[in-house]
Every structure is written in structure tokens, then in C-alpha cells.
C-alpha positions in Angstrom: 246.4 223.7 34.9 243.3 222.0 33.5 243.6 220.0 30.3 240.8 218.5 28.2 241.4 215.3 26.3 240.0 211.9 25.3 240.1 209.1 27.9 243.2 207.1 27.1 243.8 204.6 29.9 242.5 202.5 32.8 243.7 205.0 35.4 241.6 207.7 33.8 238.6 205.4 33.8 239.1 204.8 37.5 239.2 208.5 38.0 235.9 208.8 36.2 234.5 206.1 38.5 235.7 207.8 41.6 234.1 211.1 40.6 230.9 209.3 39.6 230.6 207.7 43.0 231.1 211.0 44.8 228.2 212.5 42.8 225.6 209.7 42.6 222.2 210.7 43.9 222.3 207.9 46.5 225.6 209.2 47.9 224.7 212.9 48.4 222.2 214.8 50.5 218.8 216.1 49.3 220.0 219.7 49.7 223.2 219.0 47.7 221.1 217.2 44.9 218.8 220.2 44.6 221.5 222.9 44.6 224.4 221.1 42.8 222.8 218.4 40.6 223.3 214.7 40.8 224.0 211.5 38.8 221.6 208.6 38.6 223.3 206.0 36.3 226.0 203.9 38.0 228.6 202.3 35.7 231.3 199.8 36.5 234.8 199.5 35.0 233.9 196.8 32.5 231.1 198.9 31.1 233.2 202.1 30.9 235.9 200.0 29.1 233.2 198.9 26.6 232.1 202.5 26.1 235.7 203.6 25.7 236.4 201.0 22.9 233.8 202.5 20.6 233.5 206.1 21.7 236.1 207.6 24.1 234.8 210.0 26.7 236.2 213.5 27.2 237.9 214.3 30.5 239.3 217.4 32.2 242.4 216.7 34.3 244.2 218.8 36.8 247.6 217.2 36.7 246.9 213.5 36.9 243.5 213.9 38.6 240.2 213.6 36.6 238.1 216.5 37.7 235.3 216.4 35.1 234.1 214.1 32.4 231.6 213.6 29.6 230.9 209.9 28.7 229.9 209.1 25.2 227.7 206.1 24.2 226.6 204.9 20.8 223.1 203.3 20.6 224.4 199.7 20.2 226.7 200.0 23.2 224.1 201.9 25.3 221.7 199.0 24.9 224.0 197.0 27.2 223.1 199.1 30.3 219.5 199.2 31.6 219.2 203.0 32.0 220.8 203.7 28.7 218.8 201.0 26.9 215.6 202.6 28.1 216.9 206.0 26.9 217.7 204.6 23.4 214.3 203.0 23.2 212.7 206.4 24.0 215.0 208.3 21.6 214.0 206.0 18.8 210.3 206.9 19.3 211.1 210.7 19.3 210.6 213.1 16.4 212.7 216.2 15.8 211.6 218.6 13.2 209.1 216.0 11.9 211.7 213.2 11.4 213.0 210.3 13.5 216.1 210.9 15.5 218.9 209.0 13.8 222.7 209.2 13.6 223.3 210.4 17.1 225.7 210.1 20.0 224.5 209.9 23.5 225.9 211.8 26.5 225.9 208.8 28.8 226.9 211.0 31.8 228.6 214.3 32.5 230.0 215.4 35.8 232.2 218.1 37.2 234.0 217.8 40.6 232.5 220.1 43.3 235.6 222.2 43.7 235.8 222.8 39.9 232.2 223.9 39.3 231.5 227.5 38.1 234.6 227.4 35.8 232.5 226.8 32.6 233.8 223.2 32.4 230.4 221.8 31.3 230.5 224.1 28.3 234.2 223.3 27.6 233.5 219.5 27.8 230.6 219.9 25.4 232.7 221.9 23.0 235.4 219.2 23.0 232.6 216.6 22.7 231.2 218.4 19.6 234.7 219.0 18.1 235.5 215.3 18.3 232.1 213.7 17.3 230.1 216.2 15.2 231.7 215.1 12.0 230.3 211.6 12.5 226.9 212.3 14.1 224.1 214.7 13.4 222.8 215.0 16.9 223.9 214.7 20.5 221.2 213.4 22.8 220.8 212.7 26.5 218.2 212.9 29.3 218.1 215.1 32.3 216.0 214.6 35.4 213.5 217.4 35.6 214.4 217.7 39.3 218.0 218.5 38.3 217.4 222.1 37.3 221.1 223.0 37.3 221.8 220.3 34.7 218.9 221.2 32.5 220.0 224.9 32.5 223.6 223.9 31.6 222.4 221.8 28.7 220.1 224.5 27.3 222.9 227.0 27.6 224.9 224.8 25.2 222.1 224.5 22.7 220.2 221.4 23.7 216.4 221.5 23.5 213.8 219.4 25.1 212.2 217.0 22.5 210.3 214.7 24.8 209.9 213.3 28.3 210.1 209.9 29.9 209.5 208.3 33.3 212.0 205.9 34.7 212.4 204.7 38.3 209.7 207.1 39.5 211.6 210.1 38.0 210.5 212.3 35.1 213.3 213.0 32.6 213.5 215.5 29.7 215.1 214.0 26.6 217.3 216.8 25.2 218.8 217.1 21.8 221.6 219.2 20.4 221.4 219.6 16.6 224.9 219.6 15.3 223.7 220.5 11.8 222.7 224.0 12.7 225.4 226.5 11.9 224.6 228.5 15.1 225.5 225.5 17.3 228.8 226.3 19.0 
């Protein structure tokens, strides 16, 4: 039986790292990347521990095994990782509905284990993410590689909208924002 919860311990962070490694772009085939999506940012245990201290991630577990996760980063913490620091810099130059984007949480990474895909876990993770963080932040922001069509579609299904693009490492990314102030956001 699958359960969703906040990350609570080192063993769960290690489960996140194992799932991350299995889905990094550099560790999968081109065909798999195109059909299933991929991760670009690689984190280590010290950085995940730092994220956890200010903004615990949401995980899905099957028994003791982490089978999906959504990592949360706040701007100050995100600045301590090169990819996330670049994202924060780009978010800070964005406008949404004519205003600067402020008071936001970042989806630092989201991943679902291959054998658990197609079970609506992305939507369930984002629902738990919003339930836990929407009272404190107005927006949820992340970036999605334009080549990762599966991920962009999942984000748009949840209510994210593209607000800008950026180029990093030879890849074009869409910056996507989910407005938690809108009553229609679910």
C-alpha cells in the first residue's frame, strides 16, 4: 500500500538518492529519456539534508521503499546548488500577471519510480505538496526541460503555466509556475 508523507529520516533521504540515480539523464538511454522523462540535477546527501532542514520533501512509500518524491527548496537554500541557483536568478527576473514572482517554494525535483508510473503519483505528490506549503507560499515554481514533454504535460495537468524560458547547459527549459492563490487550483 502506498503512503504519502514528509521525509522524516536519513534512510528516506537515501531512498530518494537511489531513485534519483536510477533516473538521471546521464544514467538512462535516449529512448527512455524521450518516452519516460529524466532528471538533470544531481544532489548529494549533505545537500538533501540541508533542504530537509528548512523544507521537507514529500515522498511516496511502498512499505519502507521510497517509490516517488517531490523535493522542496526555498530560494535561500536553493542558491547553494549551481542548477537551483541559476533557476532562482531566473525566477527573480520573471513577471507573473505584471508583478515580480515573490513568496514561492521551488520544486527542486520530482521523480516516480518506473514501476509506479501511470498511477497518478505526480498529481498526488503535488496535492500533498500544496496541502503542506500553500499556506506559507503564494506560488510553486520549477523548471522543466523542453525536451521532457512527459514532465511538462504532468505539470500543466496540475495547473502550472509556462512563464518564461532559460538556457542552461545547452538545454532549453520552461520556467513553470503554479498560482496557489487561485481558487481553481487543486
